[in-house]
N, C-alpha and C positions, 0 to 999 in steps of 0.2 A: 461520333461517339468522343465522351470523356475518359481518357484510361488513369485508373487507380492503380497503384501499384501497392499492394502490403505485403511488408516481410515480415515473416514471424506468424506461424499459426498454431501459437499455444494456448495456455486455459483461459486466458482473458478475451480470445479473439472470436468466439462465436457469436455472442449478439452485435460485435462489429461487422462481421463479414455478413450476418443475416438482416442488419437494417441498410447496408450498402446493398444486396443483392433485391431486397425489398422496394428498394429506390430505384433499381437500375432500371427498367422500361419508362418510369416517370420523368427520370432526370436524364436518361439518354448514357447511361455508364458502362464501361466496360471494365471489370474486375479481376487483375491477376494475383494471385495467393503465391507468394514464392517462400518456402522453407526448406531446411534441408532434409525434411521427413516427407514427401509429397503425400505420404497416406495422411498424415494429421489434418493436411489442409483439404484432402478428397473427404474425408469423415464430416469436415464443417460444410459442403456445399452441395452433398446428395446428387440431384440431376436438375441444378438449377440453371438458366440460360445466361449468358451475357458475363461468364466467369470462366475462369480457365485455373490451373494449379502447376507451377512449374517446381523443379529441383532448383533451390538456390542456396548457395553457400556465401555467407557474407563474406568471407575471405577471398572467395574466386574475384578477383578485381574486375577481370574481362566482362565476365558475365553479369557482375553487379553492375557495372557501367551500362550495358547493353540495356539491362530491365530498367535502370532507372530514366533512360535516355527515351523508351517507349513510353513514359509515364507525365500525365500532367500534373500529378500529385502524388508525394509517396508517404504512406504511412508505417511508420518503423515499431514494429511491438518486440524488436528483440531487447534482449538484457541492455539495460543503459549504457554500460560500457563499449556498446558495440554500436551504436549511434554515429560516433566522430567520423568515420569513413564514409558513411551512408550521406551525413549533412554538406563534407566538402565534394560528394560526386553531385547532392543535389545544387550547390551554388555553382558549379561547372557547367551543369548541363539546364542551369535556371530552372529549376522546380521547385514546389513548395514541399515543405515536410510535415508532418505532425509527429509528436510521441506522446507516450504519457509519462515519459521519465522526467525526473527534478534537473535543472538546467545544470550543466557540470560546466567547470571553468572552462574547459575545450571550446564546448558549445557557445556561450557567452561571446568567447574570443571572437566569433564567426559573425559576431551582430552587425559590425560597420559593413561588409562583404555582402550581407543579406539583406542590409537597406539598400546599396549600390545598386543590387540586381533587381530590387520593388519584389523580394521575395517574402512571404509569410512563413517562419520556422516557430508553429504553435506547438509548445512544450509543456508538462504538467497540466495536460487535461483529460487525467483519468479521473481516480475518485479520492485519492488522496497521495498526492497532489491531484487536483482537478476540480472536483464538485465543492470541495473543503474551501479552496480561492474563490470560486465563483458564488456561492450563495453566502458567504461571510462579506465579499466586495459588496453586495446587494443591499446586506443590511447596513454596514458601515457606511456605504454614501446615501442611505436614506438620510440615517442619524447625522452625517454633516450636512446633508440639505437644511436640516431643524435647526442648525447651530449646537448639536448637543456636543458637550464637553465629553470624551471617553476616559472610561476610568477602568477598564477590565476587559482583556477579549482573551478568552478560554476555546480551544477548538480540538475536540477528540473524535478519532474513527476508530473503527473495529471492524475485521471480517472476522467472524464466528459462524458456529452452526446454529441455524434454526431452532428453537425450541424442540419441536415435532422429531428432529434429527438428533437431540442430543443425547447422544446414547453411553458415555463415558464420565468418569469421575472427575476429568479435567476440564469437561464444559467445554472444548474445542476439537477440531477438526482442521487441516489445511483447507484452505479456499484459494490458495495463491501460492505464490513459489515457496516451499518447505524451507529452501536454504536461507532465505530473507528472514525468515521466523527465527530460525536458528540463531543468526547472527544478530539478531533484533539488539538497539541499544549499543553497539561497539564501534570504537574508533575515536574514544574521546568522551568529557563528561557531558550530559545532558545540560543544558543551561537555560534558564528563563529568568523571568522579574516578578518578584509579588510584591507587591503594594510599595513599590522604590527600591526594594531589595533585592539584588540579585543573588541569585542562585544557584549551585552547583552541585550535581549528582556524579559521582564516579560509577563505571559501570559494575564493580563490585556490590553496589549499594542500591543500583536502579530500581531493583526489583521489590524493594521493601520500603519504598517511598511512594507510596500510590496515593491519587484521588479517588473519590468514591461518588458515583454518579447514580442518578435515577431518570432513566430515560425515554419519554414518551409512553409512557405505561408499559415497556417492557422487561421492566424486570429491574436488579440492582446489579450494576455494573464495577470496575475498578478500571483506574487508567495509571498507566506509568511514564513519564515525560518524555518526549523526542528527544534528538539528540542536541537540536538547536532551534529554538524554539526565537530566540532574539533575532536571526536574518530575518524575518520577515516583519521586523517594525517598519523598515525601510521599504518593504514591498507594499505593505498596506496601508504607509504612510500613516502608521503612529509610534513615530519616534519620541514621542513623549508619553506614552502612556504608561500608567503604573504598575500593571500588571499584564503580562503575555506568557502564555503558557500553549504547548499544545502536547497532545499524549496521544496515546496508543489503549483501547478500550479492549479489557478482557471481562470474562465472567470473573466474579468475588471468587478470591483463593487461589487461581492460577497465577499469581505472580509469587506468592509465597512459594509455590511448589515448584516454579519455573525457578528458581533462584536456587536451589536442590544443585540444579547441573551446573548452574554458573559458579558456585563456590567447590565444588567438586573439580571445575577445569574442564567440563565436557563441552562447553560452546568454543573452546579454542580454536582457531584454525589456523595455526600461524608454525603449526608442526605436524610431520607424519608420525604413526606409529607405525612400527616395525609388525611385521607379521600380519599387518591388519585383516587381512582377506581369510586369515584362519582363526579368528577368535570369537568367541563365543558371544552372545550377548551378557554373559555371568564374566567371563573375563574381561571386557570391555571394562564393567564397574569396579574390578577389582585392581585395574590399573591406577585407578585413583585413592586407593585404600594404601595403609600399613601395611608391611607385612605381619604375618600372625600365621606360628606353625598349628594354632589348635582353633581359633574364632573363624567361624562362619563368616561371607561376604556381607550376610545378611547383618549377623551380629557388630560387625563392622562399621558399616555405614551408619546403623542404627546408632552407635556409640559416638562415632566421629560428629554426626550432625545432630545430636539429640533429639532424635524421633522415636516417642513410644511407637510400640507395636500397636497400640488401638486407637491411633493419630491418624486423621484424613490423609497426611501426607504419604506415610507409609503406604494405606493402601493404593493412594494413586500410582507409586514406583511398581507396587507387585503387578499392577493391572496392566502395566506396559510390557511384562514379561521380564524384566530388565535382569532376571538372575537365572533365566534358563541358561543349562551349559550346553544345550543341545543344537539352539538356533544359531545360525552362525552368519555374520554381518557380510563377509564374501564379497568386502571393496580392498582393492590392492592400494598402496601408499595412501593411505586414508588420513586425514587429518580428524581429533575428537570430534568437531563440530559435525563433518559427514556422517561418522559413525553412529552419531546421536542422532542425525537425520533419517538413517536408513533405518534404527530402531524404530522411531516415530512414526514415521510412514507406515508403518504396518498396522500402526493402531491408531492413526488419525487421517489415513485416506478417505474422500469421501466418497461411498458408496454409491451406484448407479441412480436410485432414487432418494438419496439424501438432498436435503436441502440444506442451501448457508444462509446468511443473515450478512446485512452491511446495518451498522449502527454508527451513525454520527450526530453530534451535537456542540452546537457554539452557545457560548456566554457570552453577552454584550451587555458590559457595565457604564451605564453613564450619567450625567448629569443635566437636566433641562429647564431651565426657570428655577433654580435653586432647589431642585426635589433630585434625588438620587433612583434611578430604576435600573432593573436589569431583564433584558431578552433573554430567554430560551429558544432556541432554532433547533429540532431534531429530525432526526433523517431514520428511518428505519425501512428496508428493503430485502423480502424475501427471495430467497432464488427458485426456480423450478425444480431442477435438477442437478445431476452431477455435471452436465455440458451446459447448460443455461444458467449459470450460477448467478446469484446476487452480484458479486466480483466480478464476473464477465460483462455483466449487465451495465455496472456503474463504473467501470473502466471503458469497457467499449462503445457505449453510446455516446457520451460527450466527444471521444475521438472521430469517430464516424460523422456526428453533426457537424464538428469542426472543420473537417475535412470536406465535406460538402458545401459548406457556407465560403470555405475559402476558394474551392473550386467554381461558384458558381457568383465569386465578387462581392458578396456579401460581408466578408470579413477581408479587411485589404489592406492593414496598416501594417506596412512592413518591418522585418527585424526579430531576431530572437526574442521571444517573449512569452509569458504565462497569461491565463485567461483573468486578468482582473480589469479590463477596462469593460466599460458598458455595453460598447460595439460587440463583444465577442460574450460578456456573461450573462447580459438579457436574453438574447432568442435561443440561446444554448438551453438554459436554466426553464424557459416556456415550454421548449420542446419536450424536455424531458420528462413536464408534467405530465405529458400525455402517455408513458412507459411507468406511470405509478413512481416515479423519482419527486417526491414532494416534501416541501419542510414543513413541520408544524410549529407556527410561532406563539409562543404567550409571554405576556408580560410581567413581571413579578415585583416584589420590592429588592433594591439591590441588595444583595448577600455579600458578595467582596469577603476577603479574607481578613480587613482591619478597619471595619466602618468608623471605628472610635479614633483613627490615625495615631496607633500606639506602635510605637517602634517594635519591630520584632524582626 
């Protein structure tokens, strides 16, 4: 039997594990799921055959090496910062590796050794990054085959709550790691290019500079810029394209409200709050407001941020129970970002029967035979429930399909890579269609930002 080791059984693992178990008899697979909490893994496998769960702490080097040594391929579903030690072990033990995470500089540095050993280290093969890369490259390669001149490429993705489970004023619930949501946009200015002009948005302005989108009959959305859209020009072969923008999708109004937390300093993760475990939600809000012997926390906040009491922004804050003096945060030595996350998880955690939604849209502007046109390529995926979410489906299925194709020798080009070659994206996108992950394309007139070439 071919042995697959999955390290990490978190929220995005359910569809990955189900896919491989469903294929285990036909493909002669044995799956080992290692997690620091065996209970997490056991919940995902039920009474299935050809699978076992083991306790695996990625920092336990001896056990980690032993487990990797017993596998034919390793799938790491760990947080990105923990992949590198697993990757080094995979090189020593000559094992293929698949992750859904962005390629780090440390991972990239392993490329020559990975190639020397004839190994495939496939990264960025989830939803974003992952399905976005594959679906974009498929269209870009078709346009290049026609000798079209590329004018614009924009790509937007969002993990949202499905309309039938949208029960709060923020139109949002956590569908993946809440910490990543709270820290989104930090770490440097957002960078992109529009009509040949470079643009930069500092973090404190990010959520007030949004694009507006209409997607595939699913309603109106907004998007804020991802941190670095420019690095994908080389990856996609778009070095000379005038417009390149990648963004994160939210429902309209989310970014303006989220900006309140940014302006107050609640998303800061660089320092620890004294006595954070004893603070109430109300105490937490008051940390970021000026002292007043007479004014209430509510009044100080409204005055500072110039929010009227009948503004929907105010209602969004009240809905989170931010001013409750009895709810205690209960986190020791916590940063503001960690405290905010705890508060938000009270309101934004998916309930058992809640459904989430993945929304993605690519825009391709091009010129062919003297005529400018634009392709809109859109994807909407609705989850089943709290366990089999759209996020788990769109992250886990590409990972699982890629791992099986590497194992079977159908994907064989060695190296540290992301899924931008036809060898990778064509068969994976084709199989994803069997699971309802299929893009709808339509051609429209070129919209651009500046079709008349006015300097902006």
